[in-house]
N, C-alpha and C positions, 0 to 999 in steps of 0.2 A: 347336120351337126347340132347337137343339143348341149348347151352349157348351163349348169345350175350353180349359181353363186349363193352360198349359204351363210346366214347369220351375220351379214355385214351391216354396218351403220349406213343406211342409204340416205343420201342427201340429194334431192332434186328440187332446186329452187323454183324451177318453172312450174312445178305442181305442188309446191309447199310440202314436200315429203321430207321428213326428218325422223327416221325410226329404224330400229333393227328389223331387217326383213330379208327375204330371199328374192332372187331374180332368176327367172327362167328365160334363156335365150334359145330361140328356135327359128330356123330358116332366116338367119341374119337379122331377126327382129326381136324386140322385147316382147315376149309372149305373155309373161305374167310377173307381177310384183306384189308379194304378200308374204306374211310369215307362215312357215310350216309347209312349204311346197314339197310334195313327196314324189313328183314325177321322176322317172328314170332319166338319166342324161349320159352322154358320151364322156363328158368331163365335169367333174364337181370341184369347185373352188371353195375352200373354207376361208371365208372373209371375217372370221371372228376377230374382234378388236381392231378392225380396219374400216376405213371409210370407202363406200362405193358411190361414185359420183358420175354424172354424165361425162363422156369424153370431152376434154377441154377444147375450146375453139380459140385459136390464135389468129386474129384478123389483121396481123401485120408482120409478114415474114418475107425474107429475101431468099429464094431457093437458087437463084443465080443461073438457072437453066431456062432458055438457051444462052450460050455465048461465054459464060464465065464458070464453066464446069470445074476449072482448077480450084475454085474457091469452095464450091458446093454444087450438088446436082439434086435432082428430084429424089433419087434413091437415098442418098446420104442425108438429105434434109428431112425427109419423112421418117427415116430411121431415128434421127435425133428427136423428132417430134414425139414419136410414140414412147421413146425412152424417158421423155419428160411428162408423159401423160396426156399429150396433145394428140387428138384424133382427127382434127380438121384444121388445115393450115390455109391461110389466104395469102397468096404470093403476089408481091409487088411487080410492076411492069418494067422496072429499069434493067432489062435484060439486053442481049444483043443477038438478033434485032429486038428493038423495043416491042413490048406487047401492045401495039397500037392497031393491030389488024386481026381479023377473024382467024387467019391462018396460024398466027403465033398462039392465040388462045387455044385453038384446037390442038396444036402440037403439045402444049403443056398438059391439057386434059388427057390426051391419048397416052402420053408418057406416064402420067400419074396412074392412070387406070391399069396399065400394063405392069409397071414396076414399083409403084409407090406403096408405102406401108401405112399411110394415112390418107384421108380424103384431102384433095387439093382443089381449091377454088381460086382461079386466076382473077387478078384485077387488071383491067385494061387501062391504057394511058388516057389522060384527059386530052393531051395535044399530040399531034403527029410527031413522032420521033422524040417526044417529050421536049420539044423545042420552044413551047409556049407561044406559038405563032398561029397555029390553025387547029381547030378542034378535030379530034379523031371521029371516025364513023361509029358513034356509040351504039346505034341500033344494031349494026353488024357485030359489035363486041358482045352485046347482050345476047343476041341470038346464038353466038358461038359458045357462050357459057360464062362470060365475065359477070362477077357479082357486084362490082363497083368500078369506079374510075378514079385514077390518081396519077399525078406526076411525081410521086414520092421520090425523094432524093433531090428533087428540084422543085422550087415554088412556081406557081403560075403568077408571074410578076405583073402582068398587065391586068388591071382590075376589070376592064371590059371583057377580057377573055374569060375570067372567072365568072363574070355575070352570065355570059353565054353558056359556059359549061354547066352552071347550076340550072339554068332554064332547060337546056337540051337534055341533060341527064335525067331531069325530073320527068320528062316525057316518057322515058323508058323505065322509070322507077329504079334508077341506078344511083346508089349513094355516091356522093363525091367526098373523097378523103383528101383533105387539104394539108400539104406540107407547108407549115407556116414559117416562112423565113424571108425577111426583107434583105436581099443580097447586098444592097448598098449599105445598110446598117450593120450587117454581119461583117462586111469589109474584110473578107478573107481571113477572119480570125481563127485562132486555134482552140481556145478554151474560154470558159466563162470570164467575162470582164470583172475583175475584182482582185482580192488579195493574191490569189495564186498566180494569176497572169502577171501581176507586178513582180511577185517573188521569183518566178521562173523566167521572167523576161520574154514571155510569149504574148502574141497579139490576142487581145480580148474580144469576146463577142458580147455585145450588150444584150440584155434580156429584152430590150425594145425590139430587137430584130424578130423575135418570135411574136411578141405581144401586138405590135403594130399590124402585122399581117393577119393575126387571129382576129383582131378587132375589125379589120377591113372585111374579111370573109363573113364574119358574123353579121355585120351591118348589111352587106349585099344580100345574104340569105334572108335577113329580116325584111328588107325592102321587097324581095321577090315572093316571100312566103314559102320558100323551098328549103329542104333540109340541107345541112352541111355537117360534115364530121371533121373535127380538128384532130390531127395526128399528134402523137408523142408529146403531150403537154409536159413542160418541165419547169415552169415558173409560177410564182404566186400570182403575178399579174394575169396570166392566161387563165388560171383557175378562176379568178375573180370575174374575168370577162365572161366566161362560160356560165358561171353561176348567175350573174346578173341577167344575161340573155335568156336563160331558162325561166327566170322569174317573170320576164316580159313576154314569155310565150314563144320565143324564137325556137325554131325546129333545129336545135344544135345538139350534137352529141360529141363526146371526145374520149380519148384514151390516154393512158400513160403506161410506162414500162417499169419493171422492177428496179432498174438502175436509178430511176428518178425518185424512188421512195426508200432506197437502201444506201445510196452513195452520194457524196458531195464532191466538189471540185478538189478536195484534199486527196482524192484517189489518184490524181494526176501527178502528185509529188514524186520526184525522181524521174520525171519525164516518162511516166508509164503510158505508153501508147495504147495499151489495152483498156485504158480509161478514156480514150479519145473518141468522141462520138458527136453526132449532130442531131438535135440540139445538144449542147455540152452539158456535163454535170454542173449543177448549180450550188446553192448554199444550204445550210441547215434550215434556214427559214423557208426556202422553196420546198425542201423535203417535207417539212411540217405542213405546208399548204397543200401539197399533193396528197398527203395522207388524209387531211381534212376533207379534201375533195372526194376521195374514195369513200369516206365515212358518210358524208351527207348526200351522196348521189350525184354530185356535180360531174364527177368522172364516171363514165359508163362502162369502161372496159379496161382490163389489164392485158397488154400485149407484150411481145418481146422485142419487136423490131430486129429480130434475128438477122444479123449482118455478118456473114462469114467472110473472112479475108485470108489469103495466103500469108504464111509467116513473114515472107519477105516484104509484104506491104505494111507490116507493123514493126518489124525490126529495122528501123531506119530513123532518120532525123524526124523529130516530132512534127514539124510543120509539113513534112512530106508524107507522113503516115496516113493511111486510109481511116475514115470515120466508121465506127460501129463495132459491136461486139456480138458474139453468139449468145443465145439466151434460151433456146428451146428446152435444154436439159436441166435448167436450174430455175425456171420461172415459178413453178408450183411450190418448190421448196423455199424459195425466197419469200413468197407470199405467206406461207405457213410460218416461217421463222420470224419475219420482220413485222407481219401484220396480225396474225392470229395468236402466236405465242406471246406477243406483247400486249394483247388485249385491244388493239386498234380496230380489228374487224372480227366478226364471228366466222367460223369456217363456212357457214351458209352464205354469208356475204361475199367471201372470197371466191367460192365456187361460182356464184352467180356472175361475178365480174369476169370470170374466165370461161364461161360456158354459154348459158342462155342469153345473157345480155348482148355480147358481141354477135351471136347468131341472129338475134332480133334486129339489130342495126342493119345487118346485111340481108335480112329476109331469107335466111337459109334454114332448112328444117333440121337443125342440129341443137345440141346442148340440152337435151331432155331425155329422161328415162320413161316417157309416156308409153303405155302399152301400144304396140304397133310401130313404134319409132325404130329407126335403125339402131342396131345393138352396138353403140359406141360407148364404152364403159372404161373408167379408170378406177383402180383399186390401190389404196395406199395406207400406210400406217403413219399418222401424223406425229407420232412420238419416236419414230425411227431416226436416229441420228446418223449422218454420213458425211464424208469429207469429199469436197469437189476435187476431182483429179482430171484436168483437161485432157490428159493422155488417154483417158478411158472414154472420152466422148465418141458418140457415133458420127458426129459431124466431121467433115473433112478438116474444118478449121478449128483452131484452139484459142482464138482471141477472146478470152474471158478474163475479167478482172477478179473473178471469184475463185480462182484456183487456190486450193488450200483452205477455203472457208468451211466451217462446220455448219451444216444445215439440217433441218428436220423435214421428213416427208418425202421419201423417194418412191415413185410408183413401182408397184410389185407385179401387178397384172394390168395389161391394157388390151382391150378388145375393140377391134375396128370392123364394123359390118359383120359381126358374128364370128370373126376369126381372131384367135389369140395371137397378138403381135409381140407382147412382152409377157413371158411366163416365169413367175417367181424372180423377177428382176433381170431376166436374160432375154435378149432379143431373139425372137423366132424368125428364122429366114423364111422367105416366101417359098 
């Protein structure tokens, strides 16, 4: 199968490519990239006026399989991914059973290879059963195909266990992704502690719950000289902690999600459970700090923390509602609309944060259009306006606070491993 992409504005931050060019795909690989390719092809895509970029890499996704398939599964989750331009998803281990063994990692990889629409990279658990008591067999997890370890959804509360995790994972070159939350400080709160929590009469979560744990893990990593990755950064304090640590030479990276640079705690008004997440939405000042962190390189990746839930888990009393939102089908458009169109980032900077930079953190060979690389490609028109309609999502779950938003930049063609998964905006069935 040969695919020729003609006259697209090619952006590949990994190779500093920013030009109008053609791309030839052959045998599932990037065969050539230059202007004026005249080779014959089975399929020709006219990308005039569109951006052609490496398939996006989302290093923080919940696919829910095994165990919670009523929320999402590998098929629907990867369908949602490609519809959002994401060709590689990294799935968290809080499944049932927990992905704390080689058998669960193997199951996920096999299911994804057979039925998935995007590349799937499992993350193994830091601790057995994600109970925070005993380390998992990280060597077995790595051998089975895990690309990182995390207890995401739960913090590693015991400092000594985090120390052992950082030391042990480093032996296997496995990144440690830290869910930074001090449970005692979070105190079973519902939303950010501040005006809205008082106004709505809901229990507040202090920003210190995130920042104290982030500081702890940064200091442990600094003492050991090992890397640590801070998940879903949401506060000015955490951004500052990471920035200062990087200046000291600490091997720390971090990520944020679109909801932390587009929304504030005001989105919860009216007890909107689709705006309930962990960490919670914060303030205008925190949003500004997150954007500054993206601009100056403090924040290394934009992820979705795609967290699908059944409608019944959101349509209930606020304190009982599940945390999290779906994000795979809106992340690129939110970045274009709120960061690029507003002049906060260039399109090149946005694509780097969503492709080669997360791939580099995880040491996976994705996020590039290099000749010979896997043909994972996303094509979109950054000026195309569309309206979010959750009922049209490929995801099983519809828990998004962006329903009805007008955004720019919907993926029109998505290629995964040389196969067209999205064709002119329409999902191609396997």
